C-alpha positions in Angstrom: -72.1 57.2 61.1 -69.2 54.8 61.5 -66.8 56.7 63.7 -63.3 55.6 64.8 -61.9 57.0 68.1 -58.3 56.5 68.9 -57.7 56.3 72.6 -59.5 54.6 75.5 -58.5 57.0 78.2 -61.0 59.7 79.2 -62.2 61.5 76.1 -62.4 58.5 73.9 -64.9 56.4 76.0 -66.8 59.6 76.9 -67.3 60.4 73.2 -68.2 56.8 72.4 -70.9 56.9 75.2 -72.6 60.0 73.6 -72.2 58.8 70.0 -73.9 55.5 70.8 -76.7 57.3 72.6 -77.2 59.4 69.4 -77.4 56.3 67.3 -73.9 56.2 65.8 -71.6 53.2 65.6 -68.4 54.1 67.5 -65.2 52.0 67.5 -62.4 52.7 70.0 -58.9 51.6 69.3 -56.3 51.5 72.1 -52.6 50.7 71.9 -52.5 49.2 75.5 -53.7 45.6 75.8 -56.3 46.6 78.4 -57.7 49.6 80.2 -55.0 51.7 81.9 -55.8 51.4 85.6 -53.1 53.7 87.1 -52.6 57.4 87.4 -53.2 60.2 89.9 -56.6 61.3 91.2 -58.5 63.6 88.8 -61.1 66.2 89.8 -64.1 68.0 88.6 -65.2 71.5 89.6 -67.9 74.0 88.8 -71.4 73.6 87.2 -70.1 72.8 83.7 -68.3 69.7 84.7 -71.0 68.5 87.1 -73.8 69.1 84.5 -72.0 67.0 81.9 -71.4 64.2 84.4 -75.1 64.4 85.5 -76.3 64.2 81.9 -74.1 61.2 81.3 -75.6 59.5 84.3 -72.2 59.3 86.0 -72.3 61.8 88.8 -73.8 59.5 91.5 -71.3 56.8 90.6 -68.4 59.2 91.0 -69.7 60.6 94.3 -69.9 57.0 95.6 -66.3 56.5 94.7 -64.8 59.9 95.4 -61.6 60.2 97.4 -62.9 63.2 99.4 -60.1 65.3 98.0 -56.4 65.3 98.5 -54.8 67.9 100.9 -51.3 68.9 100.0 -48.5 69.7 102.5 -45.2 71.1 101.3 -42.1 70.7 103.6 -38.5 71.6 103.6 -35.7 69.0 103.6 -35.9 68.8 107.4 -39.5 67.8 107.2 -40.8 71.1 108.6 -44.2 72.2 107.1 -44.0 75.3 105.0 -47.4 75.3 103.3 -50.6 73.3 103.7 -53.3 73.4 101.0 -56.8 72.1 101.8 -58.4 69.2 99.9 -60.6 71.4 97.8 -57.6 73.3 96.3 -56.5 70.3 94.2 -59.6 68.1 94.5 -62.3 70.3 93.3 -65.9 69.3 94.1 -65.5 65.6 93.1 -62.2 63.8 93.0 -61.8 60.2 91.9 -58.9 57.9 91.1 -58.2 58.1 87.4 -58.3 54.3 87.0 -61.8 54.2 88.5 -63.0 56.9 86.2 -61.6 55.0 83.2 -63.4 51.8 84.3 -66.7 53.7 84.7 -66.5 55.4 81.3 -65.7 52.0 79.7 -68.7 50.3 81.5 -71.1 53.0 80.4 -69.9 53.1 76.8 -69.3 49.4 76.2 -72.8 48.3 75.3 -72.9 50.5 72.2 -69.2 50.5 71.4 -66.7 48.2 69.7 -63.4 48.2 71.6 -60.1 47.2 70.0 -57.3 46.8 72.5 -53.7 46.1 71.7 -53.8 47.9 68.3 -53.2 51.3 66.9 -53.7 53.4 63.7 -50.8 53.3 61.3 -52.1 55.2 58.3 -55.1 57.4 57.4 -56.3 58.2 53.8 -59.4 60.3 53.4 -61.6 61.3 50.5 -64.9 63.1 50.1 -66.9 60.1 51.4 -64.8 58.6 54.2 -61.5 57.7 55.7 -59.5 54.5 55.0 -57.7 53.4 58.1 -54.8 51.0 58.4 -54.1 49.3 61.7 -50.9 47.7 63.1 -52.5 44.3 63.6 -56.1 44.4 62.4 -57.4 44.5 58.8 -57.8 47.9 57.1 -61.3 49.4 57.5 -63.3 52.4 56.3 -65.0 55.0 58.6 -67.1 58.1 58.1 -65.1 60.0 60.7 -61.9 59.6 62.7 -61.3 61.3 66.0 -58.0 61.4 67.8 -58.6 61.3 71.5 -55.2 59.8 72.1 -53.5 62.5 74.3 -50.6 64.9 74.1 -48.6 62.5 72.0 -51.5 61.8 69.6 -50.9 59.2 66.9 -53.8 60.6 64.8 -52.5 64.1 65.0 -49.1 63.0 63.8 -50.6 61.1 60.9 -53.1 63.6 59.8 -51.8 67.0 60.9 -48.0 66.7 61.1 -45.2 65.8 63.5 -45.5 66.4 67.2 -42.8 69.0 67.3 -45.1 71.4 65.3 -47.7 71.4 68.0 -46.3 70.4 71.4 -44.1 72.7 73.5 -42.0 71.8 76.5 -42.8 73.9 79.6 -39.5 73.2 81.5 -40.4 70.4 83.9 -40.8 66.6 84.0 -43.2 64.7 86.2 -43.4 61.1 87.3 -46.0 59.0 89.2 -46.3 55.4 90.3 -48.2 53.3 92.9 -46.7 51.1 95.5 -47.6 49.1 98.7 -47.7 51.5 101.6 -45.0 49.8 103.8 -43.7 53.3 104.7 -46.8 54.0 106.8 -47.7 57.1 104.8 -50.9 59.0 105.9 -53.6 60.0 103.5 -53.1 63.3 101.6 -49.9 64.3 99.7 -46.8 65.4 101.5 -43.9 66.7 99.4 -40.4 67.8 100.1 -39.4 70.8 98.1 -36.0 72.1 97.1 -35.6 74.7 94.3 -36.7 73.1 91.1 -37.7 69.7 92.6 -40.6 68.1 94.5 -40.7 64.6 95.9 -44.2 63.8 97.2 -46.2 60.7 98.3 -49.3 59.8 100.2 -51.6 56.9 101.0 -54.7 56.2 98.9 -57.6 57.7 100.9 -59.8 54.7 100.0 -57.1 52.0 100.5 -54.5 52.9 103.1 -52.5 49.9 102.2 -51.7 51.5 98.8 -49.8 54.7 98.2 -48.7 56.8 95.3 -45.5 58.7 94.5 -45.2 62.0 92.6 -41.9 63.5 91.5 -41.4 66.7 89.6 -38.2 68.4 88.5 -37.1 71.3 86.4 -35.1 70.5 83.3 -34.5 71.5 79.7 -36.1 69.2 77.2 -34.5 65.7 77.3 -34.2 62.9 74.8 -36.6 60.6 76.6 -38.0 57.2 75.6 -41.3 57.0 77.5 -41.5 53.3 76.7 -38.2 52.3 78.4 -39.0 51.8 82.1 -35.4 50.9 83.1 -34.1 54.2 81.7 -36.9 56.2 83.2 -36.2 54.7 86.7 -32.5 55.5 86.3 -33.3 59.1 85.4 -35.5 59.5 88.5 -32.9 58.0 90.8 -30.2 60.3 89.3 -32.3 63.4 89.8 -33.3 62.8 93.4 -30.5 60.6 94.8 -29.1 63.4 96.9 -32.2 64.2 98.9 -32.6 63.0 102.5 -35.1 60.7 104.2 -37.7 59.7 103.2 -36.8 60.3 99.5 -34.4 57.3 99.3 -37.1 55.0 100.7 -39.5 56.4 98.1 -37.1 55.8 95.3 -36.6 52.2 96.5 -40.2 51.5 95.7 -39.4 51.8 92.0 -38.0 48.3 92.2 -41.5 46.8 92.7 -43.3 49.0 90.1 -44.7 47.2 87.1 -43.7 48.8 83.8 -47.3 49.6 82.9 -47.7 51.5 86.2 -44.8 53.9 85.8 -45.6 57.3 84.2 -42.9 59.7 83.3 -43.3 62.6 80.9 -42.6 66.2 80.3 -44.9 68.9 81.4 -45.9 70.2 78.0 -48.8 71.8 76.1 -50.3 71.1 72.7 -51.6 73.9 70.5 -53.2 72.9 67.2 -54.4 75.8 64.9 -57.4 73.8 63.6 -58.9 70.9 65.3 -60.2 69.1 62.2 -59.2 68.5 58.6 -62.0 67.1 56.5 -63.2 63.9 58.2 -60.5 63.7 60.8 -60.8 65.6 64.1 -59.0 66.0 67.5 -60.4 66.0 71.0 -59.0 66.7 74.4 -55.3 66.8 75.0 -54.6 65.9 71.4 -56.1 69.3 70.3 -55.5 71.6 73.3 -53.7 69.8 76.1 -51.6 70.4 79.1 -49.8 67.6 81.0 -50.8 68.6 84.5 -53.0 71.4 85.9 -54.9 72.3 82.7 -58.2 70.7 83.8 -57.7 68.2 81.0 -60.0 65.5 82.3 -63.0 67.8 82.7 -62.3 69.5 79.4 -62.2 66.2 77.6 -65.6 65.2 79.0 -67.1 68.6 78.0 -65.5 68.4 74.5 -66.9 64.9 74.0 -70.4 66.0 75.0 -70.3 69.0 72.6 -68.8 67.1 69.6 -71.5 64.3 69.8 -74.3 66.9 70.2 -73.1 68.9 67.2 -72.8 65.8 65.0 -76.4 64.9 65.9 -77.6 68.5 65.4 -75.9 68.7 61.9 -77.6 65.4 60.8 -74.6 64.0 59.0 -73.0 67.3 57.9 -69.6 66.7 59.5 -68.0 69.9 58.3 -70.7 72.0 60.0 -70.6 69.9 63.1 -66.8 70.0 63.5 -66.8 73.8 63.0 -69.4 74.4 65.6 -67.7 72.0 68.0 -64.4 73.9 67.8 -66.0 77.3 67.9 -67.8 76.3 71.2 -65.0 74.4 73.0 -61.8 76.1 71.9 -62.0 79.3 74.0 -63.1 77.3 77.0 -60.3 74.7 76.6 -57.6 77.4 76.1 -58.7 79.1 79.3 -58.4 75.9 81.2 -55.1 75.0 79.5 -53.3 78.1 80.7 -53.3 76.6 84.2 -50.9 74.0 83.0 -48.3 76.6 82.1 -48.1 77.4 85.9 -48.0 73.9 87.3 -44.3 73.3 87.3 -43.3 76.8 88.7 -46.1 76.4 91.3 -45.2 72.9 92.6 -41.4 73.4 92.4 -40.3 77.0 92.1 -36.7 77.2 90.7 -35.3 79.4 93.4 -35.3 79.5 97.2 -37.0 83.0 97.0 -39.7 81.5 94.7 -40.4 78.8 97.3 -40.6 81.4 100.0 -43.0 83.6 98.0 -45.3 80.7 97.2 -45.4 79.5 100.7 -46.0 83.0 102.2 -48.6 84.1 99.8 -50.7 80.9 99.8 -50.7 80.8 103.5 -53.1 83.8 103.4 -56.7 82.5 103.3 -58.1 85.4 101.3 -55.7 84.8 98.4 -56.3 81.0 98.6 -60.1 81.5 98.4 -59.6 83.9 95.5 -57.6 81.3 93.5 -60.3 78.7 94.2 -63.0 81.1 92.9 -61.0 81.9 89.7 -60.5 78.2 89.0 -64.3 77.7 89.0 -64.8 80.7 86.8 -62.3 79.4 84.2 -64.0 76.0 84.1 -67.4 77.4 83.3 -69.0 77.1 79.8 -72.5 77.8 78.6 -73.3 74.3 77.5 -75.5 73.6 74.5 -78.6 71.5 75.2 -78.7 67.9 73.8 -79.4 68.0 70.1 -82.4 65.7 70.3 -83.5 62.8 72.4 -80.7 60.3 72.1 -81.5 56.7 71.1 -81.1 53.5 73.0 -80.9 54.6 76.7 -83.3 57.5 76.9 -82.7 61.2 77.1 -79.9 62.5 79.2 -80.6 64.2 82.5 -80.7 67.9 82.4 
């Protein structure tokens, strides 16, 4: 099958990898002119994530490049430690910088995939036999199947299923990240200053102490926000955090050196789509069932890509059967994981002083912390289907 995938982040290249191994001809279109190298560390936990990574042949590569996990320390505005969380709380069993994961997925999928960077889908028209796709820059083309793996603000979802407001719900917070040269002498791990409704955090890259990353989070009603206007986004962050004491002003000063492509600012939101496919057009990952932060979106995207490719191979060209089986298998799992994103903002930046005190007090108890870690692994567990048949090209996946 000729299959178009929109999005070259995590889910898109992972799906392309599996489709090529099953003998299909995937094309990945990505709006950015090149791979997006930035972003926070991402993690994998539990047997489901690790099994998919092993079957992809990626697990050893990830372990060679893993950060070792990122411990988190929450302080008050005087710099006094109020809560410390160990590396495994946020880092799972394998944690890797998002940019490195993207490069690995691209490298593994590229031999059997056509990549189109600097372009995007502008129109979709399907009939019983295929989908006619119009691109912003390239010529119109026809595909057997189109998959939107283009994130919470999915272009494919908007074109084929309806406007974003029908499916994406604001959860009351905004988050921002950016990298910078570590002239502040920050240690590894993440240290964040909390005040009600706000968190200003930063830490050195564990594999490159000369680099560091910032993470800001604040509570807010939904804003009119242009995610593609870096100057306005920087002004927003400065306005929201200007009154906080050292070292927050020094952290905000690093915004002056951030390249536009490296600044990420977005709402903490979730996407809920009643049906993940319509005819020959389907959604995968955050486009279908996403949460901005804390919803295990990276692991869920890899699992969804594995299942979708396997079901397409098992159905032997019957896309309706394959897409129905894919959603039936993955949706309950993805929705369980997604619920963690609902709690991310209130957990990282409780809106009241009492909320901060309760979080710090309760999570300082090892028994409760261990229980939360165990629950996280249970949520991320799915009885994975076996590969449909021996994939073509690169041999059968590891079991």
